[in-house]
A tleap script that builds the chain and sets N, CA, C and O, in Angstrom:
source leaprc.protein.ff14SB
mol = sequence {
  NMET THR LEU LEU VAL ASP THR SER VAL TRP
  SER LEU ALA LEU ARG ARG ASP ALA ASP ALA
  SER GLU PRO GLU VAL ARG GLN LEU ARG ASP
  ALA LEU PHE GLY SER ASP VAL VAL VAL THR
  THR GLY LEU ILE LEU GLN GLU LEU LEU GLN
  GLY PHE SER GLY PRO LYS ALA ARG LEU SER
  ILE ILE GLU ARG PHE ALA ALA LEU PRO LEU
  LEU GLN PRO ASP ARG SER ASP HIE ILE GLY
  ALA ALA ALA LEU ARG ASN THR CYS ARG GLN
  ALA GLY VAL GLN ILE GLY THR ILE ASP ALA
  LEU LEU ALA GLN LEU CYS ILE ARG HIE ASP
  LEU THR LEU LEU THR THR ASP LYS ASP PHE
  THR HIE ALA ALA ARG HIE CYS PRO LEU ARG
  VAL TRP PRO GLY THR SER ARG CMET
}
set mol.1.N position { -233.104 111.119 -69.064 }
set mol.1.CA position { -233.943 110.549 -68.028 }
set mol.1.C position { -234.011 109.030 -68.257 }
set mol.1.O position { -234.052 108.557 -69.393 }
set mol.2.N position { -234.023 108.298 -67.165 }
set mol.2.CA position { -234.204 106.851 -67.232 }
set mol.2.C position { -235.579 106.521 -66.675 }
set mol.2.O position { -235.937 106.944 -65.575 }
set mol.3.N position { -236.345 105.759 -67.448 }
set mol.3.CA position { -237.733 105.447 -67.107 }
set mol.3.C position { -237.910 103.979 -66.752 }
set mol.3.O position { -237.374 103.094 -67.420 }
set mol.4.N position { -238.665 103.736 -65.695 }
set mol.4.CA position { -239.231 102.416 -65.448 }
set mol.4.C position { -240.683 102.537 -65.899 }
set mol.4.O position { -241.442 103.343 -65.361 }
set mol.5.N position { -241.059 101.745 -66.876 }
set mol.5.CA position { -242.394 101.833 -67.468 }
set mol.5.C position { -243.289 100.791 -66.814 }
set mol.5.O position { -243.020 99.591 -66.879 }
set mol.6.N position { -244.345 101.264 -66.190 }
set mol.6.CA position { -245.286 100.414 -65.475 }
set mol.6.C position { -246.111 99.571 -66.450 }
set mol.6.O position { -246.255 99.913 -67.624 }
set mol.7.N position { -246.632 98.489 -65.946 }
set mol.7.CA position { -247.480 97.585 -66.729 }
set mol.7.C position { -248.649 98.322 -67.374 }
set mol.7.O position { -249.051 97.989 -68.489 }
set mol.8.N position { -249.199 99.321 -66.683 }
set mol.8.CA position { -250.358 100.049 -67.217 }
set mol.8.C position { -250.040 100.705 -68.563 }
set mol.8.O position { -250.895 100.746 -69.448 }
set mol.9.N position { -248.840 101.208 -68.721 }
set mol.9.CA position { -248.447 101.864 -69.969 }
set mol.9.C position { -248.117 100.826 -71.033 }
set mol.9.O position { -248.537 100.955 -72.183 }
set mol.10.N position { -247.367 99.802 -70.653 }
set mol.10.CA position { -247.054 98.741 -71.613 }
set mol.10.C position { -248.330 98.111 -72.162 }
set mol.10.O position { -248.425 97.843 -73.360 }
set mol.11.N position { -249.302 97.875 -71.299 }
set mol.11.CA position { -250.556 97.265 -71.741 }
set mol.11.C position { -251.236 98.119 -72.800 }
set mol.11.O position { -251.727 97.599 -73.802 }
set mol.12.N position { -251.266 99.420 -72.580 }
set mol.12.CA position { -251.853 100.322 -73.574 }
set mol.12.C position { -251.068 100.289 -74.881 }
set mol.12.O position { -251.647 100.234 -75.966 }
set mol.13.N position { -249.758 100.323 -74.765 }
set mol.13.CA position { -248.903 100.395 -75.957 }
set mol.13.C position { -248.922 99.112 -76.776 }
set mol.13.O position { -248.772 99.164 -77.997 }
set mol.14.N position { -249.102 97.970 -76.138 }
set mol.14.CA position { -249.030 96.687 -76.833 }
set mol.14.C position { -250.371 96.205 -77.379 }
set mol.14.O position { -250.421 95.254 -78.159 }
set mol.15.N position { -251.448 96.853 -76.975 }
set mol.15.CA position { -252.765 96.450 -77.493 }
set mol.15.C position { -252.883 96.820 -78.959 }
set mol.15.O position { -252.400 97.868 -79.387 }
set mol.16.N position { -253.527 95.955 -79.722 }
set mol.16.CA position { -253.725 96.241 -81.151 }
set mol.16.C position { -254.580 97.475 -81.372 }
set mol.16.O position { -254.361 98.227 -82.322 }
set mol.17.N position { -255.550 97.684 -80.500 }
set mol.17.CA position { -256.452 98.820 -80.647 }
set mol.17.C position { -255.994 100.018 -79.806 }
set mol.17.O position { -256.798 100.882 -79.458 }
set mol.18.N position { -254.685 100.061 -79.482 }
set mol.18.CA position { -254.157 101.128 -78.629 }
set mol.18.C position { -254.301 102.485 -79.298 }
set mol.18.O position { -254.124 102.635 -80.507 }
set mol.19.N position { -254.622 103.452 -78.481 }
set mol.19.CA position { -254.714 104.833 -78.935 }
set mol.19.C position { -253.345 105.470 -78.737 }
set mol.19.O position { -252.951 105.774 -77.611 }
set mol.20.N position { -252.628 105.668 -79.827 }
set mol.20.CA position { -251.270 106.211 -79.759 }
set mol.20.C position { -251.238 107.657 -79.275 }
set mol.20.O position { -250.158 108.209 -79.065 }
set mol.21.N position { -252.399 108.278 -79.096 }
set mol.21.CA position { -252.425 109.665 -78.645 }
set mol.21.C position { -252.299 109.778 -77.129 }
set mol.21.O position { -252.113 110.881 -76.616 }
set mol.22.N position { -252.394 108.677 -76.408 }
set mol.22.CA position { -252.224 108.728 -74.950 }
set mol.22.C position { -250.834 109.289 -74.647 }
set mol.22.O position { -249.852 108.819 -75.222 }
set mol.23.N position { -250.726 110.278 -73.762 }
set mol.23.CA position { -249.413 110.901 -73.515 }
set mol.23.C position { -248.366 109.910 -73.000 }
set mol.23.O position { -247.186 110.026 -73.333 }
set mol.24.N position { -248.790 108.943 -72.196 }
set mol.24.CA position { -247.836 107.968 -71.679 }
set mol.24.C position { -247.325 107.059 -72.785 }
set mol.24.O position { -246.148 106.699 -72.793 }
set mol.25.N position { -248.185 106.683 -73.712 }
set mol.25.CA position { -247.772 105.838 -74.836 }
set mol.25.C position { -246.831 106.625 -75.746 }
set mol.25.O position { -245.838 106.080 -76.229 }
set mol.26.N position { -247.133 107.889 -75.980 }
set mol.26.CA position { -246.237 108.741 -76.792 }
set mol.26.C position { -244.875 108.868 -76.117 }
set mol.26.O position { -243.842 108.792 -76.783 }
set mol.27.N position { -244.869 109.061 -74.800 }
set mol.27.CA position { -243.606 109.182 -74.079 }
set mol.27.C position { -242.809 107.882 -74.162 }
set mol.27.O position { -241.593 107.913 -74.350 }
set mol.28.N position { -243.483 106.746 -74.025 }
set mol.28.CA position { -242.805 105.462 -74.153 }
set mol.28.C position { -242.203 105.317 -75.535 }
set mol.28.O position { -241.042 104.933 -75.671 }
set mol.29.N position { -242.974 105.618 -76.554 }
set mol.29.CA position { -242.484 105.506 -77.936 }
set mol.29.C position { -241.262 106.414 -78.135 }
set mol.29.O position { -240.256 105.983 -78.700 }
set mol.30.N position { -241.346 107.649 -77.678 }
set mol.30.CA position { -240.213 108.575 -77.802 }
set mol.30.C position { -238.988 108.038 -77.070 }
set mol.30.O position { -237.870 108.105 -77.581 }
set mol.31.N position { -239.207 107.507 -75.876 }
set mol.31.CA position { -238.099 106.972 -75.090 }
set mol.31.C position { -237.444 105.788 -75.799 }
set mol.31.O position { -236.218 105.681 -75.835 }
set mol.32.N position { -238.255 104.909 -76.356 }
set mol.32.CA position { -237.717 103.727 -77.040 }
set mol.32.C position { -236.958 104.098 -78.308 }
set mol.32.O position { -236.066 103.370 -78.744 }
set mol.33.N position { -237.318 105.237 -78.892 }
set mol.33.CA position { -236.625 105.690 -80.099 }
set mol.33.C position { -235.474 106.623 -79.772 }
set mol.33.O position { -234.975 107.328 -80.650 }
set mol.34.N position { -235.049 106.634 -78.510 }
set mol.34.CA position { -233.802 107.277 -78.195 }
set mol.34.C position { -233.810 108.486 -77.300 }
set mol.34.O position { -232.735 108.959 -76.932 }
set mol.35.N position { -234.963 109.021 -76.924 }
set mol.35.CA position { -234.931 110.223 -76.100 }
set mol.35.C position { -234.605 109.914 -74.640 }
set mol.35.O position { -234.086 110.781 -73.937 }
set mol.36.N position { -234.893 108.713 -74.171 }
set mol.36.CA position { -234.642 108.311 -72.786 }
set mol.36.C position { -234.202 106.849 -72.755 }
set mol.36.O position { -234.286 106.139 -73.756 }
set mol.37.N position { -233.739 106.423 -71.606 }
set mol.37.CA position { -233.419 105.017 -71.375 }
set mol.37.C position { -234.630 104.374 -70.714 }
set mol.37.O position { -235.216 104.951 -69.797 }
set mol.38.N position { -235.009 103.190 -71.170 }
set mol.38.CA position { -236.131 102.448 -70.590 }
set mol.38.C position { -235.581 101.183 -69.947 }
set mol.38.O position { -234.840 100.429 -70.576 }
set mol.39.N position { -235.947 100.957 -68.689 }
set mol.39.CA position { -235.571 99.731 -67.978 }
set mol.39.C position { -236.848 99.042 -67.513 }
set mol.39.O position { -237.929 99.630 -67.519 }
set mol.40.N position { -236.700 97.796 -67.115 }
set mol.40.CA position { -237.862 97.049 -66.624 }
set mol.40.C position { -237.428 96.135 -65.488 }
set mol.40.O position { -236.264 96.117 -65.086 }
set mol.41.N position { -238.374 95.395 -64.995 }
set mol.41.CA position { -238.114 94.399 -63.963 }
set mol.41.C position { -238.967 93.174 -64.250 }
set mol.41.O position { -239.941 93.248 -64.999 }
set mol.42.N position { -238.604 92.064 -63.659 }
set mol.42.CA position { -239.314 90.817 -63.908 }
set mol.42.C position { -240.785 90.870 -63.539 }
set mol.42.O position { -241.605 90.193 -64.158 }
set mol.43.N position { -241.128 91.667 -62.537 }
set mol.43.CA position { -242.534 91.784 -62.120 }
set mol.43.C position { -243.399 92.348 -63.245 }
set mol.43.O position { -244.512 91.874 -63.475 }
set mol.44.N position { -242.888 93.357 -63.942 }
set mol.44.CA position { -243.638 93.964 -65.035 }
set mol.44.C position { -243.751 92.989 -66.194 }
set mol.44.O position { -244.822 92.844 -66.784 }
set mol.45.N position { -242.658 92.321 -66.523 }
set mol.45.CA position { -242.698 91.306 -67.583 }
set mol.45.C position { -243.706 90.220 -67.245 }
set mol.45.O position { -244.491 89.815 -68.103 }
set mol.46.N position { -243.693 89.748 -66.017 }
set mol.46.CA position { -244.635 88.705 -65.595 }
set mol.46.C position { -246.076 89.182 -65.700 }
set mol.46.O position { -246.930 88.456 -66.209 }
set mol.47.N position { -246.362 90.398 -65.225 }
set mol.47.CA position { -247.731 90.919 -65.305 }
set mol.47.C position { -248.207 90.999 -66.753 }
set mol.47.O position { -249.354 90.665 -67.049 }
set mol.48.N position { -247.332 91.439 -67.652 }
set mol.48.CA position { -247.719 91.516 -69.068 }
set mol.48.C position { -247.988 90.143 -69.650 }
set mol.48.O position { -248.971 89.945 -70.365 }
set mol.49.N position { -247.115 89.194 -69.346 }
set mol.49.CA position { -247.299 87.834 -69.876 }
set mol.49.C position { -248.572 87.193 -69.337 }
set mol.49.O position { -249.191 86.375 -70.019 }
set mol.50.N position { -248.964 87.555 -68.129 }
set mol.50.CA position { -250.206 87.041 -67.544 }
set mol.50.C position { -251.430 87.709 -68.160 }
set mol.50.O position { -252.517 87.131 -68.151 }
set mol.51.N position { -251.269 88.911 -68.692 }
set mol.51.CA position { -252.400 89.676 -69.201 }
set mol.51.C position { -252.683 89.493 -70.677 }
set mol.51.O position { -253.790 89.780 -71.134 }
set mol.52.N position { -251.718 89.027 -71.421 }
set mol.52.CA position { -251.905 88.803 -72.855 }
set mol.52.C position { -251.909 87.307 -73.108 }
set mol.52.O position { -251.095 86.574 -72.546 }
set mol.53.N position { -252.827 86.854 -73.953 }
set mol.53.CA position { -252.909 85.414 -74.191 }
set mol.53.C position { -252.438 85.071 -75.599 }
set mol.53.O position { -252.421 85.915 -76.496 }
set mol.54.N position { -252.067 83.844 -75.761 }
set mol.54.CA position { -251.655 83.332 -77.055 }
set mol.54.C position { -250.145 83.311 -77.199 }
set mol.54.O position { -249.446 84.182 -76.681 }
set mol.55.N position { -249.645 82.298 -77.915 }
set mol.55.CA position { -248.195 82.152 -78.055 }
set mol.55.C position { -247.548 83.285 -78.854 }
set mol.55.O position { -246.395 83.633 -78.601 }
set mol.56.N position { -248.266 83.858 -79.805 }
set mol.56.CA position { -247.704 84.943 -80.608 }
set mol.56.C position { -247.481 86.189 -79.742 }
set mol.56.O position { -246.425 86.818 -79.806 }
set mol.57.N position { -248.487 86.536 -78.936 }
set mol.57.CA position { -248.355 87.688 -78.039 }
set mol.57.C position { -247.248 87.439 -77.017 }
set mol.57.O position { -246.454 88.333 -76.726 }
set mol.58.N position { -247.200 86.236 -76.481 }
set mol.58.CA position { -246.184 85.879 -75.495 }
set mol.58.C position { -244.785 86.039 -76.072 }
set mol.58.O position { -243.921 86.658 -75.451 }
set mol.59.N position { -244.564 85.489 -77.248 }
set mol.59.CA position { -243.258 85.557 -77.888 }
set mol.59.C position { -242.876 87.008 -78.208 }
set mol.59.O position { -241.724 87.401 -78.030 }
set mol.60.N position { -243.831 87.787 -78.672 }
set mol.60.CA position { -243.579 89.191 -78.996 }
set mol.60.C position { -243.136 89.968 -77.756 }
set mol.60.O position { -242.188 90.751 -77.814 }
set mol.61.N position { -243.816 89.751 -76.652 }
set mol.61.CA position { -243.462 90.448 -75.407 }
set mol.61.C position { -242.079 90.028 -74.937 }
set mol.61.O position { -241.269 90.875 -74.561 }
set mol.62.N position { -241.805 88.749 -74.954 }
set mol.62.CA position { -240.493 88.246 -74.513 }
set mol.62.C position { -239.384 88.832 -75.380 }
set mol.62.O position { -238.348 89.250 -74.863 }
set mol.63.N position { -239.596 88.866 -76.698 }
set mol.63.CA position { -238.585 89.405 -77.606 }
set mol.63.C position { -238.362 90.899 -77.380 }
set mol.63.O position { -237.221 91.360 -77.363 }
set mol.64.N position { -239.439 91.651 -77.206 }
set mol.64.CA position { -239.305 93.100 -76.993 }
set mol.64.C position { -238.584 93.404 -75.685 }
set mol.64.O position { -237.759 94.315 -75.625 }
set mol.65.N position { -238.890 92.650 -74.652 }
set mol.65.CA position { -238.302 92.916 -73.345 }
set mol.65.C position { -236.864 92.430 -73.236 }
set mol.65.O position { -236.142 92.850 -72.331 }
set mol.66.N position { -236.433 91.555 -74.138 }
set mol.66.CA position { -235.052 91.063 -74.111 }
set mol.66.C position { -234.049 92.193 -74.329 }
set mol.66.O position { -232.905 92.096 -73.885 }
set mol.67.N position { -234.461 93.252 -74.998 }
set mol.67.CA position { -233.557 94.371 -75.288 }
set mol.67.C position { -233.450 95.363 -74.133 }
set mol.67.O position { -232.584 96.237 -74.150 }
set mol.68.N position { -234.314 95.238 -73.137 }
set mol.68.CA position { -234.333 96.203 -72.031 }
set mol.68.C position { -233.498 95.725 -70.851 }
set mol.68.O position { -233.521 94.541 -70.514 }
set mol.69.N position { -232.755 96.642 -70.215 }
set mol.69.CA position { -232.063 96.273 -68.985 }
set mol.69.C position { -233.090 95.823 -67.933 }
set mol.69.O position { -234.142 96.443 -67.778 }
set mol.70.N position { -232.772 94.746 -67.221 }
set mol.70.CA position { -233.680 94.157 -66.238 }
set mol.70.C position { -233.152 94.407 -64.829 }
set mol.70.O position { -232.073 93.939 -64.466 }
set mol.71.N position { -233.924 95.149 -64.043 }
set mol.71.CA position { -233.560 95.393 -62.644 }
set mol.71.C position { -233.999 94.217 -61.789 }
set mol.71.O position { -235.100 93.690 -61.953 }
set mol.72.N position { -233.135 93.814 -60.882 }
set mol.72.CA position { -233.449 92.722 -59.965 }
set mol.72.C position { -233.559 93.282 -58.552 }
set mol.72.O position { -232.577 93.797 -58.017 }
set mol.73.N position { -234.734 93.191 -57.942 }
set mol.73.CA position { -234.828 93.652 -56.549 }
set mol.73.C position { -233.991 92.762 -55.636 }
set mol.73.O position { -233.908 91.550 -55.832 }
set mol.74.N position { -233.380 93.380 -54.647 }
set mol.74.CA position { -232.646 92.598 -53.661 }
set mol.74.C position { -233.327 92.738 -52.297 }
set mol.74.O position { -234.390 93.348 -52.183 }
set mol.75.N position { -232.716 92.178 -51.293 }
set mol.75.CA position { -233.300 92.178 -49.952 }
set mol.75.C position { -233.618 93.602 -49.481 }
set mol.75.O position { -234.684 93.847 -48.916 }
set mol.76.N position { -232.693 94.537 -49.715 }
set mol.76.CA position { -232.919 95.911 -49.250 }
set mol.76.C position { -234.101 96.561 -49.974 }
set mol.76.O position { -234.781 97.414 -49.403 }
set mol.77.N position { -234.350 96.165 -51.221 }
set mol.77.CA position { -235.510 96.697 -51.939 }
set mol.77.C position { -236.813 96.222 -51.307 }
set mol.77.O position { -237.765 96.994 -51.186 }
set mol.78.N position { -236.857 94.971 -50.909 }
set mol.78.CA position { -238.063 94.448 -50.256 }
set mol.78.C position { -238.294 95.112 -48.896 }
set mol.78.O position { -239.427 95.410 -48.520 }
set mol.79.N position { -237.214 95.334 -48.178 }
set mol.79.CA position { -237.319 96.016 -46.887 }
set mol.79.C position { -237.780 97.456 -47.096 }
set mol.79.O position { -238.654 97.943 -46.379 }
set mol.80.N position { -237.192 98.131 -48.075 }
set mol.80.CA position { -237.583 99.508 -48.382 }
set mol.80.C position { -239.014 99.610 -48.874 }
set mol.80.O position { -239.722 100.560 -48.541 }
set mol.81.N position { -239.450 98.626 -49.674 }
set mol.81.CA position { -240.827 98.623 -50.176 }
set mol.81.C position { -241.821 98.461 -49.034 }
set mol.81.O position { -242.876 99.095 -49.027 }
set mol.82.N position { -241.487 97.619 -48.080 }
set mol.82.CA position { -242.379 97.444 -46.920 }
set mol.82.C position { -242.470 98.744 -46.117 }
set mol.82.O position { -243.554 99.133 -45.681 }
set mol.83.N position { -241.341 99.407 -45.925 }
set mol.83.CA position { -241.345 100.680 -45.202 }
set mol.83.C position { -242.140 101.728 -45.967 }
set mol.83.O position { -242.899 102.492 -45.371 }
set mol.84.N position { -241.969 101.769 -47.283 }
set mol.84.CA position { -242.705 102.711 -48.121 }
set mol.84.C position { -244.204 102.462 -48.028 }
set mol.84.O position { -244.993 103.397 -47.889 }
set mol.85.N position { -244.583 101.204 -48.106 }
set mol.85.CA position { -246.013 100.845 -48.020 }
set mol.85.C position { -246.590 101.233 -46.659 }
set mol.85.O position { -247.709 101.737 -46.576 }
set mol.86.N position { -245.825 100.997 -45.598 }
set mol.86.CA position { -246.285 101.368 -44.253 }
set mol.86.C position { -246.413 102.884 -44.107 }
set mol.86.O position { -247.374 103.369 -43.511 }
set mol.87.N position { -245.456 103.628 -44.643 }
set mol.87.CA position { -245.509 105.089 -44.595 }
set mol.87.C position { -246.749 105.602 -45.317 }
set mol.87.O position { -247.461 106.473 -44.817 }
set mol.88.N position { -246.993 105.049 -46.500 }
set mol.88.CA position { -248.179 105.460 -47.263 }
set mol.88.C position { -249.461 105.111 -46.515 }
set mol.88.O position { -250.379 105.927 -46.434 }
set mol.89.N position { -249.522 103.906 -45.972 }
set mol.89.CA position { -250.722 103.481 -45.246 }
set mol.89.C position { -251.003 104.394 -44.066 }
set mol.89.O position { -252.153 104.755 -43.819 }
set mol.90.N position { -249.954 104.773 -43.331 }
set mol.90.CA position { -250.118 105.686 -42.194 }
set mol.90.C position { -250.618 107.056 -42.635 }
set mol.90.O position { -251.241 107.775 -41.854 }
set mol.91.N position { -250.345 107.419 -43.895 }
set mol.91.CA position { -250.810 108.696 -44.437 }
set mol.91.C position { -252.173 108.559 -45.126 }
set mol.91.O position { -252.683 109.516 -45.707 }
set mol.92.N position { -252.756 107.350 -45.051 }
set mol.92.CA position { -254.071 107.128 -45.645 }
set mol.92.C position { -254.043 106.774 -47.122 }
set mol.92.O position { -255.073 106.838 -47.793 }
set mol.93.N position { -252.875 106.401 -47.637 }
set mol.93.CA position { -252.723 106.050 -49.053 }
set mol.93.C position { -252.485 104.549 -49.164 }
set mol.93.O position { -251.552 104.014 -48.566 }
set mol.94.N position { -253.324 103.883 -49.923 }
set mol.94.CA position { -253.165 102.444 -50.138 }
set mol.94.C position { -252.325 102.208 -51.382 }
set mol.94.O position { -252.612 102.755 -52.447 }
set mol.95.N position { -251.294 101.400 -51.246 }
set mol.95.CA position { -250.457 101.010 -52.376 }
set mol.95.C position { -250.197 99.514 -52.238 }
set mol.95.O position { -249.886 99.030 -51.150 }
set mol.96.N position { -250.323 98.798 -53.325 }
set mol.96.CA position { -250.145 97.355 -53.292 }
set mol.96.C position { -248.692 96.942 -53.100 }
set mol.96.O position { -247.776 97.751 -53.248 }
set mol.97.N position { -248.501 95.690 -52.772 }
set mol.97.CA position { -247.167 95.156 -52.522 }
set mol.97.C position { -246.261 95.302 -53.737 }
set mol.97.O position { -245.128 95.768 -53.612 }
set mol.98.N position { -246.746 94.911 -54.903 }
set mol.98.CA position { -245.929 95.008 -56.118 }
set mol.98.C position { -245.658 96.466 -56.456 }
set mol.98.O position { -244.536 96.816 -56.822 }
set mol.99.N position { -246.664 97.316 -56.341 }
set mol.99.CA position { -246.470 98.736 -56.635 }
set mol.99.C position { -245.447 99.357 -55.681 }
set mol.99.O position { -244.643 100.193 -56.094 }
set mol.100.N position { -245.474 98.960 -54.428 }
set mol.100.CA position { -244.492 99.474 -53.465 }
set mol.100.C position { -243.086 99.053 -53.871 }
set mol.100.O position { -242.144 99.835 -53.748 }
set mol.101.N position { -242.942 97.831 -54.350 }
set mol.101.CA position { -241.626 97.357 -54.789 }
set mol.101.C position { -241.166 98.109 -56.041 }
set mol.101.O position { -239.991 98.457 -56.155 }
set mol.102.N position { -242.075 98.360 -56.971 }
set mol.102.CA position { -241.715 99.142 -58.161 }
set mol.102.C position { -241.291 100.555 -57.763 }
set mol.102.O position { -240.308 101.082 -58.283 }
set mol.103.N position { -242.027 101.157 -56.852 }
set mol.103.CA position { -241.673 102.497 -56.376 }
set mol.103.C position { -240.297 102.482 -55.721 }
set mol.103.O position { -239.485 103.377 -55.958 }
set mol.104.N position { -240.033 101.476 -54.903 }
set mol.104.CA position { -238.739 101.367 -54.234 }
set mol.104.C position { -237.607 101.215 -55.249 }
set mol.104.O position { -236.546 101.816 -55.080 }
set mol.105.N position { -237.815 100.425 -56.292 }
set mol.105.CA position { -236.789 100.281 -57.329 }
set mol.105.C position { -236.505 101.618 -58.003 }
set mol.105.O position { -235.353 101.945 -58.290 }
set mol.106.N position { -237.558 102.386 -58.254 }
set mol.106.CA position { -237.372 103.716 -58.858 }
set mol.106.C position { -236.558 104.621 -57.942 }
set mol.106.O position { -235.647 105.316 -58.391 }
set mol.107.N position { -236.893 104.606 -56.666 }
set mol.107.CA position { -236.186 105.453 -55.708 }
set mol.107.C position { -234.718 105.044 -55.621 }
set mol.107.O position { -233.831 105.894 -55.698 }
set mol.108.N position { -234.465 103.773 -55.464 }
set mol.108.CA position { -233.090 103.281 -55.298 }
set mol.108.C position { -232.225 103.554 -56.514 }
set mol.108.O position { -231.056 103.916 -56.380 }
set mol.109.N position { -232.801 103.380 -57.718 }
set mol.109.CA position { -232.021 103.515 -58.949 }
set mol.109.C position { -232.172 104.887 -59.610 }
set mol.109.O position { -231.713 105.091 -60.734 }
set mol.110.N position { -232.814 105.821 -58.914 }
set mol.110.CA position { -232.990 107.188 -59.416 }
set mol.110.C position { -233.696 107.199 -60.770 }
set mol.110.O position { -233.235 107.833 -61.719 }
set mol.111.N position { -234.822 106.488 -60.844 }
set mol.111.CA position { -235.611 106.369 -62.062 }
set mol.111.C position { -236.877 107.203 -61.956 }
set mol.111.O position { -237.337 107.527 -60.861 }
set mol.112.N position { -237.425 107.541 -63.105 }
set mol.112.CA position { -238.738 108.159 -63.170 }
set mol.112.C position { -239.724 107.079 -63.593 }
set mol.112.O position { -239.460 106.329 -64.532 }
set mol.113.N position { -240.851 106.999 -62.908 }
set mol.113.CA position { -241.867 106.005 -63.223 }
set mol.113.C position { -242.844 106.567 -64.249 }
set mol.113.O position { -243.430 107.631 -64.048 }
set mol.114.N position { -243.010 105.846 -65.340 }
set mol.114.CA position { -243.998 106.193 -66.365 }
set mol.114.C position { -245.190 105.272 -66.155 }
set mol.114.O position { -245.091 104.061 -66.353 }
set mol.115.N position { -246.313 105.846 -65.755 }
set mol.115.CA position { -247.488 105.062 -65.390 }
set mol.115.C position { -248.764 105.833 -65.666 }
set mol.115.O position { -248.746 107.055 -65.809 }
set mol.116.N position { -249.864 105.113 -65.740 }
set mol.116.CA position { -251.183 105.746 -65.788 }
set mol.116.C position { -251.924 105.530 -64.473 }
set mol.116.O position { -253.071 105.955 -64.329 }
set mol.117.N position { -251.286 104.883 -63.529 }
set mol.117.CA position { -251.905 104.505 -62.256 }
set mol.117.C position { -251.742 105.621 -61.225 }
set mol.117.O position { -250.629 105.898 -60.778 }
set mol.118.N position { -252.830 106.250 -60.854 }
set mol.118.CA position { -252.784 107.375 -59.908 }
set mol.118.C position { -252.333 106.971 -58.511 }
set mol.118.O position { -251.925 107.830 -57.730 }
set mol.119.N position { -252.397 105.690 -58.178 }
set mol.119.CA position { -251.916 105.256 -56.864 }
set mol.119.C position { -250.463 105.686 -56.657 }
set mol.119.O position { -250.065 106.047 -55.549 }
set mol.120.N position { -249.680 105.644 -57.729 }
set mol.120.CA position { -248.277 106.054 -57.620 }
set mol.120.C position { -248.161 107.556 -57.365 }
set mol.120.O position { -247.299 107.991 -56.602 }
set mol.121.N position { -249.014 108.337 -57.991 }
set mol.121.CA position { -249.007 109.786 -57.774 }
set mol.121.C position { -249.326 110.105 -56.313 }
set mol.121.O position { -248.705 110.979 -55.708 }
set mol.122.N position { -250.293 109.391 -55.762 }
set mol.122.CA position { -250.642 109.586 -54.351 }
set mol.122.C position { -249.484 109.165 -53.449 }
set mol.122.O position { -249.168 109.854 -52.479 }
set mol.123.N position { -248.857 108.046 -53.763 }
set mol.123.CA position { -247.729 107.562 -52.955 }
set mol.123.C position { -246.553 108.527 -53.020 }
set mol.123.O position { -245.846 108.716 -52.030 }
set mol.124.N position { -246.343 109.136 -54.178 }
set mol.124.CA position { -245.201 110.042 -54.361 }
set mol.124.C position { -245.263 111.261 -53.447 }
set mol.124.O position { -244.252 111.931 -53.238 }
set mol.125.N position { -246.423 111.548 -52.911 }
set mol.125.CA position { -246.547 112.667 -51.961 }
set mol.125.C position { -245.899 112.336 -50.611 }
set mol.125.O position { -245.666 113.222 -49.789 }
set mol.126.N position { -245.612 111.049 -50.398 }
set mol.126.CA position { -245.121 110.600 -49.092 }
set mol.126.C position { -243.756 109.915 -49.170 }
set mol.126.O position { -243.277 109.364 -48.179 }
set mol.127.N position { -243.135 109.950 -50.344 }
set mol.127.CA position { -241.822 109.337 -50.526 }
set mol.127.C position { -241.138 110.024 -51.714 }
set mol.127.O position { -241.790 110.772 -52.443 }
set mol.128.N position { -239.853 109.786 -51.920 }
set mol.128.CA position { -239.139 110.477 -52.997 }
set mol.128.C position { -239.333 109.870 -54.397 }
set mol.128.O position { -238.449 109.991 -55.245 }
set mol.129.N position { -240.452 109.236 -54.640 }
set mol.129.CA position { -240.752 108.657 -55.950 }
set mol.129.C position { -241.016 109.770 -56.959 }
set mol.129.O position { -241.777 110.699 -56.689 }
set mol.130.N position { -240.377 109.664 -58.125 }
set mol.130.CA position { -240.642 110.590 -59.225 }
set mol.130.C position { -241.549 109.906 -60.232 }
set mol.130.O position { -241.212 108.851 -60.770 }
set mol.131.N position { -242.704 110.512 -60.484 }
set mol.131.CA position { -243.660 109.987 -61.451 }
set mol.131.C position { -243.683 110.936 -62.642 }
set mol.131.O position { -243.747 112.154 -62.478 }
set mol.132.N position { -243.632 110.365 -63.838 }
set mol.132.CA position { -243.652 111.184 -65.060 }
set mol.132.C position { -244.867 112.105 -65.041 }
set mol.132.O position { -245.947 111.674 -64.637 }
set mol.133.N position { -244.727 113.347 -65.461 }
set mol.133.CA position { -245.795 114.344 -65.367 }
set mol.133.C position { -247.090 114.007 -66.093 }
set mol.133.O position { -248.127 114.586 -65.768 }
set mol.134.N position { -247.077 113.102 -67.054 }
set mol.134.CA position { -248.282 112.824 -67.806 }
set mol.134.C position { -249.258 111.878 -67.137 }
set mol.134.O position { -250.259 111.514 -67.753 }
set mol.135.N position { -249.010 111.461 -65.893 }
set mol.135.CA position { -249.892 110.522 -65.213 }
set mol.135.C position { -251.316 111.052 -65.164 }
set mol.135.O position { -251.554 112.175 -64.718 }
set mol.136.N position { -252.292 110.214 -65.639 }
set mol.136.CA position { -253.630 110.759 -65.764 }
set mol.136.C position { -254.782 109.874 -65.336 }
set mol.136.O position { -255.794 110.403 -64.876 }
set mol.137.N position { -254.691 108.566 -65.457 }
set mol.137.CA position { -255.872 107.723 -65.263 }
set mol.137.C position { -255.652 106.654 -64.202 }
set mol.137.O position { -254.610 106.560 -63.553 }
set mol.138.N position { -256.702 105.858 -64.072 }
set mol.138.CA position { -256.840 104.637 -63.273 }
set mol.138.C position { -257.254 104.881 -61.904 }
set mol.138.O position { -257.407 103.937 -61.128 }
savepdb mol mol.pdb
quit
């Protein structure tokens, strides 16, 4: 399985006081140690860098993410994300612009999304997004 790991999971995993018992954090750790492929995108890297302060944390995040394949959204991804967001909205599900783009990247590249954000679970009912089964909070 190839995973796109959402900011919500990375944030939990990178915190010093992180609870390693969270199923999403365990899945990320297992994936990084070889059970799955982990990919990312610039949006997730940017969100993490905005959420952690200090040069040491910044450098650590940049170094860790350098080893991950980086997906680049193209024009069709933005068009697909807008359509996905509109479809969800018509079904009464609110999904943010960035989340819609992450979902679209997962759909296009046949990825499973590892997240703790239930908004993705709700959106997946209205599009072919695959969300890892351990989704639980937010």
